[in-house]
N, C-alpha and C positions, 0 to 999 in steps of 0.2 A: 198272387196271379194263379200261379200255377195249384194252389190247392182249390181254387173255385173251378178251373178245368179238370182235374179231378175227381172233382165233388160229383156226386151221382144224379143225375139231371129228375125234373119233376113233368109228372105226364100228367094230363085228367083223362080217364077211360073210363066210356060209358059200355056195359056189356049188361046182358037181360041178367033179369033175377035166376033164369034158370041155368046158365054159364057161369054165374055167380057161384051158385051152390055147388055145382059139378066141380070147378076150381077149388070150391073150398073144401069140399071131400077128398078131393084127390092132393091138395096141401096137407091135409092133416094126414094123410098116410103116408107120404114122405118127410111129415115132420117139421114143414115149413111153412111162414108164414102165406098168407095169398098174394100178397106180394112177390115173395121171395120164389114163390110158383112159376107166377108169372115171369118173373123174369129168369131163373132158369129155362122155362118153355122157349122166351126169344129168344136166349142166347140159343140153344140146341138147334131151334130153327136156324138160325145165321148162320151156325157151325156146318150145318147140312147142304144149305144152298153155297157155301165157299169150297165146299167138299166138292158139290157137282160141278162146279164151274170149270175146277180146276181137272176132274175128270174130264170135261168136256175140251177143256185146252187140250189136254194130251191127244185126244180121239182125233181132234183134228188136224194136229201137229203129224201125228201117224197118217194121217189122210193125204194131206198135201206132201210129205214127202214120199207116199206112197209105198208106207210099211203095209199101210190092211188096203185093201182092196175097196170101190166104190160102192160093192153091195153087201161088205161089210161095216163099214161105217153108218149106211141106212141102214141095216140090220140092227145098230147100237141104236143107232136113234129112237128105230121107232122101238125099241126095248123102254129104253130110256122114258120114254113118252107113257107107257103102258102100264108103268113099275110106279110113274108118280101120280096115279089115278086111285 
C-alpha cells in the first residue's frame, strides 16, 4: 500500500495550444519534458506560497507582540500586495 501512496498522481490538464507551445519551448530550453516542466513550475509555486505564508505569520506575530508598529505592519502588507501584482 505504501508504494501506491508514494506513486505520482495522474491528472488531466486542458490548456490552450498557445500555452502548450510556450511550455514546450520552455521545457526544451531547460532540458525537461513538458510534464517535467509543468511539475517543476507547480512545485516552485507551492514553495513560494509556503514561503510567503511563513513570512506573513512572522510579521503577524511581530505585530501582535508589539515588535513592530501598526504602521510598519500595514506598510509591509501594502508592499507585499504590490509585489504580487
